[in-house]
Structures are given as C-alpha cells and as structure tokens.
C-alpha positions in Angstrom: 13.8 22.0 -3.3 14.0 18.6 -1.5 16.5 20.1 0.9 14.2 23.0 1.8 11.4 20.5 2.5 13.7 18.4 4.7 14.7 21.5 6.7 11.0 22.4 7.1 10.3 18.9 8.5 13.1 19.2 11.0 12.0 22.6 12.1 8.4 21.5 12.4 9.3 18.4 14.5 11.4 20.5 16.8 8.6 22.9 17.2 6.0 20.2 17.9 8.2 18.8 20.7 8.2 22.3 22.3 4.5 23.1 21.9 2.9 20.1 23.7 -0.3 22.0 24.4 -1.1 22.9 20.8 -0.5 19.6 19.0 -0.4 17.1 21.8 -1.8 14.1 19.9 0.8 14.4 17.1 4.0 14.9 19.0 4.1 11.3 20.1 4.3 9.9 16.5 7.8 9.1 15.3 9.4 11.9 13.2 9.5 9.7 10.1 5.8 9.0 10.4 5.1 12.8 10.7 7.2 13.3 7.5 5.2 10.7 5.6 1.9 12.1 6.8 2.8 15.6 5.7 4.1 14.6 2.4 1.4 12.2 1.3 -1.7 12.2 3.5 -3.2 15.3 1.9 -1.4 15.0 -1.5 -4.5 15.9 -3.5 -4.4 19.4 -1.8 -0.9 20.6 -1.9 1.8 18.0 -2.4 2.9 19.5 -5.8 3.8 22.8 -4.1 5.0 21.4 -0.8 8.6 22.8 -0.8 7.5 26.2 -2.2 4.8 26.7 0.3 6.7 25.7 3.4 8.8 28.8 3.5 7.9 30.1 6.9 6.8 29.0 10.3 3.3 30.4 10.0 2.7 28.6 6.7 4.0 25.3 8.2 1.5 25.5 11.0 -1.3 26.3 8.6 -0.4 23.3 6.5 -0.4 21.2 9.7 -3.9 22.3 10.6 -5.2 21.5 7.2 -3.7 17.9 7.3 -5.1 17.4 10.8 -8.5 18.5 9.7 -8.6 16.2 6.7 -7.3 13.2 8.6 -9.6 13.6 11.6 -12.8 14.6 9.7 -12.6 12.4 6.6 -10.5 9.6 7.9 -8.5 9.4 4.7 -5.9 6.6 4.3 -3.8 7.9 1.5 -1.9 6.0 -1.2 1.9 5.7 -1.0 2.6 5.9 2.7 4.7 2.8 3.5 5.9 4.1 6.8 2.4 4.9 7.9 1.3 1.3 7.0 4.1 0.0 9.1 2.9 2.2 12.0 -0.7 0.9 11.6 0.5 -2.7 11.5 2.3 -2.1 14.8 -1.0 -0.9 16.3 0.0 2.6 17.2 -3.3 3.8 18.9 -2.7 7.5 18.0 -2.0 6.8 14.3 -5.1 4.7 14.1 -7.1 7.5 15.7 -6.3 9.8 12.8 -6.7 7.4 9.9 -9.0 4.6 11.1 -12.2 5.1 13.1 -12.5 2.5 15.8 -15.9 1.7 17.4 -16.3 0.4 20.9 -16.2 -3.2 19.7 -12.8 -2.7 18.0 -14.4 -2.7 14.5 -13.0 -0.4 11.8 -14.6 2.2 9.6 -12.2 3.3 6.9 -12.1 5.9 4.1 -9.6 5.3 1.4 -8.8 7.3 -1.7 -6.2 5.7 -4.0 -5.0 7.2 -7.2 -3.9 6.0 -10.6 -1.3 3.4 -9.7 -0.5 0.7 -7.1 3.2 0.6 -7.5 4.0 0.0 -3.8 1.3 -2.6 -3.2 -0.2 -0.6 -0.4 -3.7 -1.5 -1.5 -3.1 -5.2 -1.0 -1.1 -4.6 2.2 -4.1 -2.8 3.7 -6.5 -5.6 3.2 -4.1 -8.2 4.4 -3.5 -6.3 7.6 -6.9 -4.9 8.5 -9.6 -6.9 6.7 -10.6 -9.0 9.8 -11.7 -5.9 11.7 -13.2 -4.0 8.8 -16.9 -3.3 9.1 -17.4 -0.1 7.0 -15.5 0.8 3.9 -15.7 4.0 1.9 -13.4 3.7 -1.1 -12.5 5.7 -4.2 -10.1 4.0 -6.6 -8.8 5.2 -9.9 -7.2 1.9 -11.0 -7.7 -1.8 -10.6 -4.3 -3.3 -10.9 -3.6 -5.9 -8.2 -0.9 -8.5 -8.1 -1.8 -11.9 -9.5 -1.5 -13.7 -6.2 -3.6 -11.1 -4.2 -6.9 -12.3 -2.7 -9.3 -11.0 -0.2 -10.4 -13.4 2.4 -14.1 -13.4 3.5 -14.8 -10.3 5.6 -17.7 -9.2 7.7 -18.2 -5.9 6.0 -21.6 -4.3 6.8 -21.5 -1.1 4.8 -19.7 -0.5 1.5 -19.4 2.8 -0.4 -17.4 2.1 -3.6 -16.6 4.7 -6.3 -14.5 3.5 -9.1 -13.4 3.9 -12.7 -13.4 0.1 -13.3 -14.0 -1.2 -16.7 -15.8 -4.4 -17.8 -12.6 -5.9 -19.1 -10.8 -5.9 -15.8 -13.3 -6.6 -13.0 -10.9 -8.6 -10.8 -10.8 -6.5 -7.7 -14.5 -5.6 -7.7 -15.4 -9.3 -8.1 -13.0 -10.2 -5.4 -14.4 -7.6 -3.0 -18.0 -8.6 -3.6 -17.2 -12.2 -3.2 -15.6 -11.5 0.2 -18.4 -9.5 1.7 -21.6 -10.3 -0.1 -23.0 -12.5 2.6 -22.6 -9.8 5.3 -23.4 -6.5 3.6 -26.4 -4.6 4.9 -25.9 -1.3 3.0 -24.2 -0.7 -0.3 -23.6 2.3 -2.5 -21.9 1.9 -5.9 -20.9 4.8 -8.1 -19.3 4.7 -11.6 -19.2 1.0 -12.0 -19.2 -0.4 -15.6 -21.3 -3.5 -15.0 -23.0 -4.8 -11.8 -22.0 -7.5 -9.3 -23.5 -10.9 -10.0 -23.5 -12.0 -6.3 -26.3 -12.7 -4.0 -26.8 -10.2 -1.1 -29.2 -11.9 1.2 -28.7 -9.4 4.1 -28.7 -6.2 2.0 -31.5 -3.8 2.9 -30.2 -0.5 1.4 -28.9 -0.1 -2.1 -27.9 3.1 -4.0 -26.6 3.0 -7.6 -25.2 6.2 -9.1 -24.0 6.4 -12.7 -23.8 2.6 -12.9 -23.6 1.3 -16.5 -25.5 -1.9 -17.2 -28.3 -3.3 -19.3 -31.9 -3.7 -18.1 -31.5 -7.5 -17.5 -28.3 -6.8 -15.5 -30.0 -4.2 -13.3 -32.9 -6.6 -12.7 -30.5 -9.5 -11.9 -28.8 -7.3 -9.2 -32.2 -6.4 -7.7 -33.4 -10.0 -7.7 -30.2 -11.0 -5.8 -31.3 -8.6 -3.0 -34.4 -10.3 -1.7 -34.6 -8.4 1.5 -34.2 -4.9 0.0 -36.2 -2.2 1.8 -34.6 1.0 0.4 -33.6 1.5 -3.2 -32.1 4.6 -4.8 -31.3 4.6 -8.6 -29.6 7.8 -9.8 -28.7 8.5 -13.4 -28.2 4.9 -14.6 -26.3 4.4 -17.8 -28.6 1.8 -19.4 -27.3 -0.3 -22.2 -29.3 -1.9 -25.0 -30.9 -5.1 -23.9 -34.5 -5.5 -23.0 -35.8 -7.8 -20.3 -38.3 -10.6 -21.1 -41.8 -9.2 -21.0 -42.9 -12.0 -18.7 -40.1 -11.3 -16.2 -41.5 -10.7 -12.7 -39.2 -9.0 -10.1 -40.2 -9.7 -6.5 -39.1 -7.3 -3.8 -41.6 -8.0 -1.0 -39.9 -5.8 1.6 -39.3 -2.7 -0.6 -40.7 0.3 1.2 -38.8 3.3 -0.2 -37.9 3.9 -3.9 -36.2 6.9 -5.3 -35.3 7.2 -9.0 -33.6 10.0 -10.9 -33.4 9.0 -14.5 -33.8 10.5 -18.0 -36.9 9.7 -20.0 -36.2 6.9 -22.6 -37.6 3.6 -23.7 -34.9 1.7 -21.8 -35.6 3.7 -18.7 -39.3 3.0 -19.0 -38.5 -0.7 -19.5 -36.4 -0.8 -16.3 -38.9 1.1 -14.1 -41.9 -1.0 -15.4 -40.2 -4.1 -13.9 -39.7 -2.6 -10.4 -42.7 -3.5 -8.2 -44.4 -0.5 -6.7 -46.0 -1.4 -3.4 -49.4 -0.2 -2.5 -48.5 -0.1 1.1 -49.3 3.2 2.9 -45.6 3.4 3.9 -44.5 2.8 0.3 -42.5 4.8 -2.1 -41.3 8.2 -3.1 -40.8 8.3 -6.8 -39.0 11.0 -8.8 -38.9 10.7 -12.6 -37.7 13.4 -15.0 -35.1 14.7 -17.3 -31.4 14.8 -16.4 -31.8 18.5 -15.8 -35.1 18.9 -14.0 -36.7 16.3 -11.7 -40.4 16.2 -11.0 -42.1 14.6 -8.0 -44.8 12.5 -9.8 -46.1 10.2 -7.1 -46.0 9.6 -3.4 -48.1 6.8 -2.0 -48.8 7.2 1.7 -49.9 9.6 4.4 -47.7 12.2 6.0 -44.1 13.0 5.1 -41.9 10.7 3.2 -39.4 8.8 5.4 -35.8 9.9 5.2 -33.5 7.6 3.3 -30.6 6.2 5.3 -27.2 7.3 4.2 -23.8 5.7 4.2 -21.9 8.7 2.8 
C-alpha cells in the first residue's frame, strides 16, 4: 500500500512539472513538500484511504484540486507536517501563500486544526517560529499537552477564535495564550472552554462565548475584565451552580449590542439580570428562549438592528 502511494507521488510530481499552466503555483515547491502536503494537509478528508484512492491519474488530479481548495480557502495549517514547518521557517513565499494569509504589512492570519496528540511538537514549533507576526488566530485543538519548558512570549494578537476540548484540570496552554495576548486582543470568540480566562482585556470590544462552561460569578468576572466591550454574544452557556452576590453591579458603559441564546433557568436568569441593558437608542438586540426555539423579546432602538461583527 505504501509503495502504491509512493508511485502515485512520483507520477504526480512528474505530471506537475509537465503541466505548468494548470498548477503553476505548486510546481515550484520541493517534491518532498508536495508529498507532505498531500499526505497530511487534508488528513481529515481522505488520509485513511489515500493509497486506495490514488489508483489513476484522474483521481490523483481530483485529490490535488481538493487539497488546493482547502488550503487556499480555509488556510489550514495541519498537524504532523515537519517538512512543511521547515519550509515555512525558511520563508518560502509560495508555501506561506497556501497556509498563511499575509496582509500588506506582513502580519499573519492563520487557521490551525490540530488533533488529539502533539507527538512531534509541531504546535510549540509553530508559535516559536511565527508568533511575532501573528495578528489573527483561528484555532481548533483537541488536546492540551505541551512540553514543560514551552512558553508563549507576548504577542500582538488582535483577533482570536479558539475552539477547544480543554478541561479545568489542565488549563496550561489556554492560560499561556491568554497571558501572551490579553493586552492586545480586540475581538475574541471562545467555544467549548471549561472555565473562563481570568485575565484583563482592556482593548477587547467584541466577545462571543459559545458552549462555555462556568459559574455565574465566573462569567461576570470575565465581563468585568472587558471594560471597553461594545458587542457581546452569549450562546448556550453551560452555567454551573454558584450565584453572584445580589449587590454585585456589573458596569459595561460602552455596551451597544447584546445577543443571548440561552435556556430558561434560575441560573440563566441570575446571569442575565446582572448584565446592564442600556437605554440608548442604539442599544441591544436580545434573544431569550429555550434551547430549541428562540424568541425575539426586545429590541430597543429605531430602525434595523446593527449587524454583529464576525471573526469566523
């Protein structure tokens, strides 16, 4: 099976060098890099059936088109591609074009999807190599094992979209990441976190929490650490037992837009009652309902509700 795959790679590389017009951007990459890209970059689509599927030239080209589409459109940096990391470290412009989006200023916007293990240390390697230019990070991680000596230096990250399966018992990476970028973050979306960051986000204006598990006091602590928040989205929070002090007052003077999707419960009511609802004419759009059906209860203001910004 491995031999058939190797022959397919050889045939593919030879074909690419003959068809400059069809796949001009890819032919300049070294053959070993091409091999790594095909084997791992789209592993969640077809890696398990790689050798069986690559039985003819037509199917090889179809697989190539799929990988190119995924890399260009979603900018995925896949796990387990040591040769690709070396290529990026050597600043190959074409390789960076497919996996890292570079703005006019040289900043980086990266999408990373990493699986269940970190055996090769690619995760740490990426941050050590590219953190200085990183401005936007979209990351899904199914593990949180990092080497004991790994650390993230302060980074000027502006937008963070973090989806995880982290547990409260091992918050090392999440804490490290928030510590490194809390002072510069302007937009943040968190999904699936068990617990909330205890950092201060003075520059944060947009916050979206999806399936985040925490108690009412913890949610309020996070909001109080975002004094300049203007946009807040709270979707399906997993609220733990723990009521806030009745005298607690949460101040969000700049909050203009609020969107909540939450099941009816005593804890949900306790959380919502602490969020200040502005009487400004440009104020909030509030949705409150059951997990199945959401009902628009209130919109304060004239005209249409403003569109929420998105970092997806």
